[in-house]
C-alpha positions in Angstrom: -25.7 -70.4 -7.8 -24.9 -69.5 -11.3 -26.8 -66.6 -12.9 -29.7 -67.5 -15.0 -29.1 -67.0 -18.9 -31.3 -66.0 -21.8 -31.5 -69.8 -22.6 -32.9 -70.5 -19.2 -35.6 -67.9 -19.8 -36.4 -69.3 -23.2 -36.7 -72.8 -21.8 -38.9 -71.7 -18.9 -41.2 -69.6 -21.1 -41.3 -72.3 -23.9 -40.0 -70.0 -26.7 -36.8 -69.5 -28.7 -34.0 -67.3 -27.6 -34.8 -64.9 -30.4 -38.4 -64.4 -29.0 -36.8 -63.6 -25.6 -34.6 -61.0 -27.4 -37.4 -59.3 -29.2 -39.3 -59.0 -25.8 -36.2 -57.6 -24.2 -35.8 -55.1 -27.1 -39.6 -54.1 -26.7 -40.2 -55.3 -30.3 -43.9 -55.0 -31.4 -43.7 -58.3 -33.5 -44.6 -60.5 -30.3 -47.9 -61.7 -29.3 -49.1 -60.3 -25.9 -49.5 -63.9 -24.4 -45.9 -64.7 -25.5 -44.7 -61.5 -24.2 -46.4 -62.1 -20.7 -44.8 -65.7 -20.6 -41.4 -64.3 -21.3 -41.9 -61.5 -18.7 -43.1 -63.9 -16.2 -40.1 -66.2 -16.7 -37.7 -63.2 -16.4 -39.2 -62.3 -13.1 -39.4 -65.9 -11.8 -35.8 -66.5 -12.7 -34.7 -63.0 -11.7 -32.9 -62.7 -15.1 -30.9 -59.7 -15.7 -29.6 -59.2 -19.3 -25.9 -58.7 -19.9 -25.8 -55.3 -21.3 -22.3 -55.8 -23.0 -23.4 -59.1 -24.6 -26.6 -57.5 -25.8 -24.8 -54.6 -27.5 -22.3 -56.9 -29.3 -25.0 -59.4 -30.3 -27.4 -56.7 -31.5 -24.9 -54.4 -33.3 -26.6 -51.4 -31.4 -25.5 -49.3 -28.5 -28.7 -49.5 -26.6 -28.0 -45.8 -25.6 -30.2 -42.7 -26.1 -28.7 -39.4 -26.3 -30.6 -36.5 -24.8 -29.6 -32.9 -25.7 -31.1 -30.1 -23.6 -30.2 -26.6 -22.6 -29.4 -27.0 -18.9 -29.9 -29.8 -16.2 -30.3 -27.5 -13.2 -33.9 -26.4 -13.3 -36.8 -28.3 -11.8 -38.5 -28.5 -15.1 -35.7 -30.5 -16.6 -35.2 -32.7 -13.7 -38.8 -33.7 -14.1 -38.5 -34.1 -17.8 -35.6 -36.3 -17.5 -37.2 -38.4 -15.0 -40.2 -39.1 -17.4 -37.6 -39.9 -20.2 -35.3 -42.1 -18.2 -38.1 -44.1 -16.5 -39.5 -45.2 -20.1 -36.1 -45.8 -21.6 -34.8 -47.8 -18.6 -37.9 -49.9 -18.7 -37.0 -50.8 -22.4 -33.5 -51.4 -21.2 -31.9 -48.5 -22.9 -29.2 -46.4 -21.2 -29.4 -42.7 -21.2 -26.4 -40.2 -22.1 -27.2 -36.6 -21.2 -25.6 -33.8 -22.9 -26.3 -30.3 -21.6 -25.5 -27.7 -24.2 -25.0 -24.6 -22.0 -23.9 -22.2 -24.7 -23.6 -21.5 -28.5 -20.2 -23.0 -28.9 -21.3 -26.3 -27.6 -24.4 -26.5 -29.7 -22.2 -25.6 -32.8 -19.8 -28.4 -31.9 -22.6 -30.8 -31.6 -24.1 -29.8 -35.1 -20.8 -29.8 -36.8 -19.1 -33.0 -35.7 -19.6 -36.7 -35.2 -19.6 -36.5 -31.5 -20.4 -39.1 -28.9 -24.1 -37.8 -28.9 -24.6 -39.0 -32.3 -23.2 -42.5 -31.7 -26.4 -43.5 -29.9 -29.3 -45.4 -31.3 -31.7 -42.6 -30.9 -31.7 -38.8 -30.0 -33.9 -36.6 -27.9 -33.7 -32.9 -28.2 -35.4 -30.7 -25.6 -37.1 -27.4 -25.7 -35.3 -24.9 -27.7 -36.7 -24.1 -31.1 -35.1 -26.4 -33.6 -37.5 -26.0 -36.5 -35.1 -23.6 -38.2 -32.1 -26.2 -37.8 -34.4 -29.0 -39.3 -35.3 -26.8 -42.2 -31.6 -26.0 -42.8 -30.7 -29.7 -42.6 -28.2 -28.9 -39.9 -29.2 -31.6 -37.5 -27.7 -35.0 -38.0 -30.8 -37.2 -37.8 -29.7 -40.4 -39.3 -30.9 -42.1 -36.3 -34.5 -41.7 -35.0 -35.0 -38.3 -33.4 -37.8 -36.8 -31.2 -38.4 -33.4 -29.8 -39.8 -32.8 -26.5 -41.2 -29.6 -25.2 -40.9 -28.3 -28.7 -42.7 -28.8 -32.0 -41.5 -29.2 -35.6 -43.6 -30.9 -38.4 -40.4 -32.6 -39.6 -39.9 -34.8 -36.5 -41.8 -36.8 -33.9 -42.6 -34.4 -30.9 -44.2 -34.3 -27.5 -45.0 -30.7 -26.3 -47.1 -28.5 -24.2 -49.8 -26.2 -25.6 -48.6 -23.1 -23.9 -51.1 -20.8 -25.6 -53.9 -22.9 -24.2 -52.2 -22.4 -20.7 -51.7 -18.8 -21.0 -55.4 -18.4 -22.2 -56.7 -20.5 -19.3 -54.6 -18.2 -16.8 -56.0 -15.1 -18.5 -59.5 -16.3 -18.4 -59.1 -17.0 -14.7 -57.4 -13.8 -13.9 -60.2 -11.7 -15.4 -62.7 -13.2 -12.9 -60.6 -11.8 -10.1 -60.8 -8.3 -8.8 -58.1 -5.7 -8.9 -55.5 -4.4 -11.4 -53.8 -6.9 -13.7 -50.0 -7.4 -13.9 -47.9 -10.0 -15.5 -44.3 -11.3 -15.0 -42.5 -12.9 -17.9 -39.4 -14.9 -18.1 -36.6 -13.7 -20.4 -36.9 -16.0 -23.5 -33.3 -16.4 -24.6 -30.1 -17.5 -23.1 -27.1 -16.3 -24.9 -29.4 -15.8 -27.9 -29.2 -19.6 -28.4 -32.1 -21.2 -26.7 -34.9 -19.3 -28.5 -38.2 -20.8 -27.4 -41.8 -19.9 -28.0 -42.7 -21.1 -24.5 -43.2 -17.9 -22.8 -44.1 -16.0 -26.0 -47.0 -18.5 -26.4 -48.0 -18.2 -22.8 -48.1 -14.3 -23.2 -50.1 -14.7 -26.5 -52.8 -16.8 -24.8 -52.9 -14.6 -21.8 -53.2 -11.4 -23.8 -55.9 -13.1 -26.1 -58.1 -14.0 -23.0 -57.7 -10.4 -21.6 -58.8 -9.0 -25.0 -61.8 -11.2 -25.2 -62.9 -9.9 -21.7 -62.2 -6.4 -22.4 -59.5 -6.2 -19.7 -56.0 -4.8 -19.9 -52.7 -5.2 -18.1 -51.5 -2.2 -16.0 -47.8 -3.2 -16.6 -45.6 -6.2 -17.5 -42.3 -7.2 -16.0 -39.6 -9.4 -17.2 -37.0 -11.3 -15.3 -34.2 -13.7 -16.0 -34.8 -17.3 -14.8 -33.1 -17.3 -11.4 -34.3 -16.6 -7.8 -32.3 -13.5 -7.3 -33.5 -11.8 -10.4 -37.1 -12.9 -9.8 -37.0 -11.4 -6.4 -35.7 -8.1 -7.8 -38.4 -8.1 -10.3 -41.2 -8.9 -7.6 -39.8 -5.9 -5.6 -40.1 -3.5 -8.5 -43.6 -4.8 -9.2 -44.9 -4.4 -5.8 -43.4 -0.9 -5.5 -45.3 0.1 -8.4 -48.4 -1.9 -8.1 -52.0 -0.5 -7.4 -53.5 -2.8 -4.7 -55.4 -5.1 -4.7 -54.0 -6.7 -7.8 -53.8 -10.0 -9.6 -50.4 -11.1 -11.1 -49.8 -13.9 -13.7 -46.3 -15.0 -13.1 -45.5 -17.2 -16.2 -43.3 -19.6 -14.2 -43.7 -20.8 -10.6 -40.2 -19.6 -9.8 -41.5 -16.0 -10.4 -44.7 -16.6 -8.5 -42.8 -17.8 -5.4 -40.6 -14.7 -5.5 -43.7 -12.5 -5.5 -45.3 -14.3 -2.8 -42.2 -14.1 -0.6 -41.8 -10.4 -1.3 -45.5 -9.8 -0.5 -45.3 -11.6 2.8 -42.1 -9.8 3.8 -44.2 -6.5 3.2 -47.0 -7.7 5.4 -49.2 -8.2 2.3 -51.8 -11.0 2.2 -51.3 -13.3 -0.8 -54.7 -14.2 -2.1 -56.3 -11.0 -0.9 -54.1 -8.0 -1.5 -52.0 -9.7 -4.1 -53.6 -12.6 -6.0 -50.8 -14.8 -7.7 -51.1 -17.2 -10.5 -48.3 -19.4 -11.5 -47.3 -21.8 -14.3 -45.7 -25.2 -14.0 -47.3 -26.7 -10.7 -43.8 -27.5 -9.4 -43.7 -30.2 -6.6 -43.5 -27.5 -3.9 -46.4 -25.4 -5.3 -49.1 -27.1 -3.2 -47.3 -26.5 0.1 -47.0 -22.8 -0.9 -50.7 -22.7 -1.6 -49.9 -21.5 -5.2 -52.6 -21.3 -7.8 -50.9 -22.4 -11.0 -51.2 -24.2 -14.3 -50.2 -27.8 -14.0 -48.0 -29.2 -16.5 -47.8 -33.1 -17.0 -44.0 -32.7 -17.5 -43.2 -36.3 -16.6 -45.9 -37.6 -18.8 -44.7 -35.4 -21.7 -41.2 -37.1 -21.2 -42.6 -40.5 -21.2 -44.7 -39.9 -24.4 -41.5 -38.6 -26.1 -39.6 -41.6 -25.1 -42.4 -44.0 -26.4 -42.4 -42.2 -29.6 -38.7 -42.8 -30.1 -38.9 -46.4 -28.9 -41.6 -47.2 -31.5 -39.2 -45.9 -34.2 -36.4 -48.0 -32.9 -38.7 -50.9 -33.1 -39.3 -50.4 -36.7 -42.2 -48.0 -36.9 -42.3 -46.1 -40.2 -44.5 -43.3 -41.3 -44.8 -39.4 -41.0 -43.9 -37.4 -38.1 -46.3 -37.6 -35.2 -47.2 -35.0 -32.6 -48.5 -35.3 -29.0 -49.9 -32.1 -27.5 -50.4 -31.7 -23.8 -52.6 -29.0 -22.2 -51.9 -27.4 -18.8 -54.9 -27.5 -16.2 -55.5 -24.8 -13.8 -55.1 -25.8 -10.2 -56.7 -23.3 -7.7 -55.1 -22.8 -4.4 -55.1 -19.9 -1.7 -52.8 -17.6 -3.7 -55.7 -16.7 -6.0 
């Protein structure tokens, strides 16, 4: 049997080929009833668009470039999942560009690399406000920030001040000395980010409102070995029982592991509050701040797709707030 064509879809749905094309491109200028008829015809015929023909006919790449610091953390895996799911539903391919270091960022900023040949651009996490202000970013194509905020671009981001405040308010209800573990906020002085600074700001704000103080604060780079070393030092110096706000689940897990190895009881001798609600957090009994990471990625993708469909207007911001999930560790 021959493969169904776009003309077959148009005949089955009773519309023109141009209408089918607009539906495939997720264009807003299609009535809901018409869109449903086209989608039903596509499903009935099991029609799959030819991506090469689509690119040639449309004069577009149907590719989205995603620039992000690294691709090896759980957070970015989840973020990419949300972005890719939405883009693929709209039949856009995704090209991922991990920056890794300053030289690579400078190369992207200073030349017409492959990343800028896409129809749209997603930039993740690091603070790009200054780069926008300096007009150093090549944003001829629609651009969206995810997990970062700038008034100059569409963005979807997490309210980390709120998350830190919620963690602090809850920590103040628990007995014992208060401690905190923070993530080192710069990688090679490149990926400056307000994420952990904002979490700390909200946490300290809540403590001040409750008249509580931290006994000590500890800083770790974002890897398992460093987190475990920091957890060891904290517990060596801690006054038990205590409550610890670990500003990332990775730090919280290291603290729980170190406590268990010492024969301490998480949730009693050491109460641990994390931040992220990674997929394994429930099985570890970790009290943590849940971040809707996938949803944030989906919303960022939807903002970009709307621009690609012709939306005009000022920059839009979508803010997400973390929610406390209480489990046995606190």
